[in-house]
N, C-alpha and C positions, 0 to 999 in steps of 0.2 A: 792554024791547022786543026781540022776536025777529025777526031778518031773515036773509037768506041771501047767501052768496058763491058765485059760480060758479067751480068749480075744474077744469073740463074743460080738456083732453080726457084727462088721464093719471092718473085716480084710482087705477087698479090698480097704478101704479108705486110708490105709497107702501108697499105690502106687501113689495116686493122689497128695501127698505132694511134689513130685519132681517138680510139675508144679507151685508151689507157686512163687509169684514174690518177693522173698527175695532179698535183697542186701547181699552179703557175710558177711559183718561185723555185720549186724543185725541177721543173722543166727547164727554166732559164739556167739553173745551176748546172745542168748537164753541159752546156756550152762553156760556162765559166770553169768547170772542172778541166775540160780539155785545154783551155788557154793557160790556166795556172800550172797544170802538170807539164805542159810544153815548156813553160818558163823554168820550172824547177829542174827539169831534166837537162836543160841546156843553159843553166844560169851563168856559168863562167864564160861561155862563148858570147852570150848576149851582152853581159856587163863589160866585156872587153871591147865592144864596139864603141867607137867615138860617137858621142852624142846620146848614147843610150842611158837614160836616167832610171827608168822603172818600166814595169809592164803596164800598159794601158789596155783596158778592156772597155770599149764603148758599146753600150746597149741603147738602141733607139727604137721606140715603138710609137706608131701613129695609128690610132683607130680610124681617123678620117681618111688617111691614105692607104690603109690596109696593108701594113707591113711591120715586120720585126727584123731588126738588123743587129748583128753582133760582129764587131770587128776587134781584133787584138793585134798587139805588136809582139807576139811570142815568136818562137823559132820558126814556125811555119812547117809545111809538109812537103816531103819529096813525093815522087810518083807512087812509091809503095804505100806510104801512109795515106796519100790522097785516095788511092784505089780502095784501101782498107776502110776508109771512112764512109764509103758509099755502099759497100757490100755487106750483107748480113752475115753474122757469125764469123767475124774476122777480128778477134781481140788483138790488142797491141802486144808487141814482144815483151814489154815490161808491164806486168799486171800487178805490180805492187804500189801503183800510184792511185790517183783519184779516178782515172778513166779505165779501170781494170777490165770492164766487160766489153769495151769497144762497141757499145750499142747506143750510148747516150745521144750522140749527134743525130743519128737516124731516127730514134724513137721520139726525141723531143721535137725535131724539125717536123716530122709527120704529124705529131700531136698538135702543133701550132698551126700548120697550114698545108695546103695541097700542092703548093709550088714552092720549091726552095732551091737555092743556088749556093754552091760552095766555090770559093776562089781562094787560092793560096800560093805562096812562094816561100821557099826555105832559104835561110841565111846561108850564103856561100854557093847557092845554085843560081843558074841563069835561066831557069824555066819557070813559068807561071802556068798553073792548071786551073781550069774552070769547068764546072758541070752543073746542069740543072735537072732536078728530079721532079717529074710531073706525076704525082701520086695517083691522080684519077686515070691517067693514061696507062700507068702500070697495072692498075686494077682491071681496066676494061679490055686492054689489048694483050695483057700478059707478055709485055715486051721483055725480051731477055737481054737487050743491050741498051746502053745509054750513051749519048754523045758527050764528048768532052773536048775542050779546046786546049791547045798548048801554045804558048807564046813566049817571047823573050822578056827577061826581067834583069834588073841590075843585081849583081851578087850581094850587094849590101841591103837589099830589100828583104823583109821578113814579116809576114802577116798571114792571117786567115780571116776571111770575111764570109759570113753566112747571112743570106738575105732570104726572108720567108714572106710570101704573100699568099693571096687567096686564103685568108686566115680562117681556121675553124674556131679559134678562141678569140672572142671579142672582150677585151679587158677594159673595164670602166675605172673611174677615178679611185674608188675605194680599193679595188683589187690592185691597182698600180701602186698605191701607197703601201699596201701590205707586202707587195713584191720587194719594194725598196727596203722596208724594215727587215724582212727575212733575209734578203741577200746580205745586208749589212751584218746581220747576226751570223749567218752561215760562214761568211768569209772574214770573221772578226780577226783571226790571226793574220791573214794576209794584209788586212787594212792596218793592223797594229804595227807590223814590221816596216811599213812605209815603202815596201818594194813593189806593191801592186796598187793600182788605182782603178777601181771599178766605177764607171761613169754611166749613170742612168739618165737618158734624155738631157745630157749636158751637165748634170749635177753629180759631183764626186760623192760616193757613199762614205759615211762615217759611222763609227761605232763608239758609244760611250759606255765605259765600264761602270757598273753600279758601285757605290761607295762601300768600303769594308768597315765594319764596326771596330772602332778604336776606343779602348776603355782605359781611363786613367784612375789609378787607385790613390788612396790617401798618402801612401809612402812615396808617391811620385812615379811608381812603376807604370809603364804604358804597355798595354797588350793589344796587338792587332789580331783580330779573330779570323785568321786565315792560316791554313796549314796544308802542306803537301801530303799526298797519299800515294802509295805504291804497293801493289800486291799482285799475286797471281791466283788464278782460279783453275783448278784441275777438273776437266770435264769427265763424265762417266766413261768416255772412250779414250782417256789418256792424254788429250791435247791440253797444253797449257795456254791460258788466255791472260794476257797482260792487262792490268788496270793501273793507270797513274793519272796524276793531275793535282787538283787542289779543291778544297772545300772552304767555305767561310760563312760568316754571318753578315747579312746586309743591313746597312743603316742609311736611311730609314727602311723599315720593312716594306715589302711590296707583294701583294697577293698575285699580281700578274707576272712579276719578274723573278721571284724567288724560284728555287728548284734547280735541279742539276741539268747542265747542258752536256749531252753525250756527243763526243767528237771522235773522228777517225781520220787519220792521215791529214791532220791540220784543218779540217772543216767540220762543221756541225752536221750531225745526222739526225739527232732528236733534240729539239730545243728551239728557242726563238720567242718572240713576243707572245706571252700567254700559253706557250706550248712546251715548257720545260718538263723534264722528267720528275714526277713526284709520286712515287708509289706510296700507298696508304701506310704500309708497314713502317716507313721512315718518317713521312711528313704528317701523318694523321689527317684530321679533318681540316677543311679550308679555313676554319676560324682559329686554328692553333697558331701559336707564335712560331713554331718550327716551320709551318707551311709558309709563313710570311717572311722569315728571316734566313733560313738555311739555303745556301746556293753553292754553286761550284762548277768547274769545268773538268770533265772526266774523259780521258783518252782511252779508247778501246781500239787501238790500231790494228790488232790482228784478229778482230772479231768479224764474222761474216755479216754482210748487209744484204738488204733486198736489192733487186736490180735497179729500182728507181732511187736508191740510196736515201730513202726517207724513213728507214727503220732498220733494226737489227734482226738477224735470224736467231730467235731465242730457243731453238730446238734443244732437246735433251736436258731441260731444267736449267739452262744457263742463266736465265733471268732470275730465278729463285736464288741461285748461288751468288749472283751479283748483289741482289738486295741484301742477302744475309751478311755479306762482307761490308757493304756500305753502311749497314746498321752498326756494325762493330766499330768501324773507323770514325763514325760521326756521332758516337754516343755522347761524348763530352760536349759537343757543339749543340746537340739537340737539347740537352739538359740546360745549357746556358741560354739558349733561345727562349725556353719556357720560363726561366727565372728572371731574365734581364728585363728591366723597365727603364726606358730612357728618361733621364732627369727625375727619377723617382724621389731623390732627396732634395730637390729644389722647390722653393716656393714659387707660386705663379708669378709673383712680382720680379723674381730673379731670372726668369726665362726670357731669352731673346725672342724677337719676332720670328727669326728663322727656326729656332728650336720649337716655338709654339706651333709653327706651321707643320713641322715634322710630327709633333704629337697629334695634331688634328688629323693629318693624313693617315697616320698609323691607326688611330682610333676609328676613323671612318672606315678604313679597310676592315678592321675587326668586326665592327657592327654590321657593315654591309655584307660581308661574307657570311656572317651568321644569320642575317635576316633571310637569306635564301634557304635556310633550313626550315623556315616557318611552315612552308606548305607540305613538308614531309610528314607532319603529324597534326591532327585536327586540334583546334583550341576549343575547350569546353567552356561555354558561357556560364557565369554564376546564375543560379536559379533558386536560391533559398529565400527569396523574398525581395521586396522593394529595397532600397537603400543598402543592400548587401554588396560588398566589394570583395571580389575574389582575386588574389594575386596568383597568376599562373606562370611559372617559369617553364619555358619550352625551348630555350636556346642553349646549346651546349658550348658556352664560353669557357675559356680557361678560368680556374678558380679565382685568380687574382683580378680578373677583369670581367666578372660576371655581370651581364646585363639581362633585363627582363622585358617581357611583353605582358601587358596587363589586360585582363578582362574585367568589366564592371557591369553591375546590374543596378540601375538607378531610375526611379520613377517609371517603372514598367518598360524601360529600355535596356536591352543587352548590347554592350559595346565591346569592341576589341580594338586596342591601340597597337599599331605596328610602327616601328622605326624603319625608315628606308633612306636611301641616299640618292638625291637627284643632282642639283647644282645650286650654287649660291643665289641664282636668280629665279629658281623654281619656287612654286607655292610652298609656304611653310606648313600648310595643313590642307588636306583633302579628305573627303568622306564619300561613302557610297552606302546605299541601303541594301542589306542582304535580304531583309524582309521588312514588313511594316514596322516592327519594333526592334529590329537587329541592325546595327550600324557598324561598319568598319571604318576606322579613322587611321589615316597615315600621316606621320610627322616627318618632315624632311630634315634630317640631322645635319645636312651639309648647308642648310640655309645660313646666310651670313649672321643672322641673329643668334643662332645656336653655337657658332664656332667657339666663342670664348668659354662656353660652359660645357663643351662636349664630353669632357672627362668627369663631370660632376653628375654621378648617377642620381643623386637626390634631386638635383634640378630637373632632370629629365622626367622623374616621377611626378614632380609638381606640374610640369608641362602636360603630362598625360591627363591629369585631373582637370586642368584648365581647359584642355582641348575638349574633353568629354562635356564639361559644363557648357562650353560655347556651342557645340553642335546641338545638344539637347535644348538649350535655351532658344536657339534659332527656330527649331521645330515647334516647340511649345508656343513661342510668340506668334508664329504663323497660324497656329490652330485657333488662337483667340483674337486674331486680327479682325477688326470691324470695318476695315477699309475695303471699298468695292473693288479696287484694283489688286487686292491681295498683298499690298505693301505692309511692312511691319513697323510698328512704333519702336524706335531704339530704346526707349525707357522700359518696354516690356522685356527686351533681351537682357538688359542690365538687372531687372528685377528677378527674372528666372535664374540668371547666373549666380546672383547673390544667394538664392535659396539652395541651388544645387551645390555650390562650393561649400556651403555650411554643412550639407549632408555628407559630402565627400571627405571633409576634414575630420569627421568623427570616426573614420575608419582608417 
């Protein structure tokens, strides 16, 4: 049976949603929010059904076939909810859940594509409803009614299916990978409790919690660096905002994964791979140990969020109050993060391969994050004469882990040596000419040769000088080459290196 729903007066607005500044994972999350909230609102009824094991949310995307499909086994919609899902400005009766605005399905569907269909049936009902929204038609013809069909269904059926085609958003492999990562992070609680299975193109999403630092003292005491937090913030206009959750120290540290995840009503609002909340007042610079170790999950359940649920409404100084209180409750953990050094009392021969790997990873993160500071202030080359070597510290490392970048002036050459991180198969040394006699040298600290020595600052200083000698020797040998094809005699390189290393060793 074909009937109609009046969706006046704002049919033209549907077409404007394609211009929203969604990130793809937040747009997909709108559909998942509806499905998960439907499950939690009717959990007892669903779990009482024979054969119901958990909520399944299947998300399928095909670039080649131009569609995105989301199907769930939640409670489903009756006619009232079905109609509300299609009409603008119709929030749900219960606005304390994840779908509080009642706009997510419409905005996300229009953002993804110009043609989308909703089909649903509710547990205990014997009617199935289906409607298709043609966004282009609504814009062009200002249609005030849309057709929907009603058909018979079994009372034990319960699902909602959304099928979107004529896609505005063409997602490629890298974006799809990020969507999976972010959805796993956003719905980590749902995945942890085992009641909900989110399936992306046939693959169930999983979430792996980072390891907590566990410290064993000489007296046998074992301390896990994780604690619960719970406090209230009173706004300037008298409303109380609740803050609770936990904070901890990560082991091993991670520049990309540390930081606070800000959650609301069981799902992530701010956080995810490389996007956790790290205000400078708490975490400091990216090369600090706090920045790499401190993390946690913080629930802000009664705080206002943006309509896209990708951020909080920080009006009236709320963020400043939050940071002030998080500073207070994390003080002991920040001090511990800055002082703690993994395996600092062990000799290299006592360290296992796994522990050695952790040390290397952490040190690489420290150096790598600091190297990005290099370009923020110029390096002055030594200029007080040939054979002068000037040591210029320009990186703001923690005092216990200070590393340096060197500039040298040798044989009329000015050189700067930078440490950077590529991969174990990348070149260990590269160079480029800034000008005729100015050379920038880069050393790959992640190269397999460097890994066993990466914590030895003295070794890295030696490699700096060796690299300088090699680069200059190559150039000097080329200058004196008598070969017609420009090739260099290896003995010339060795000769120049011997001379240069002798000069460098005297400073």
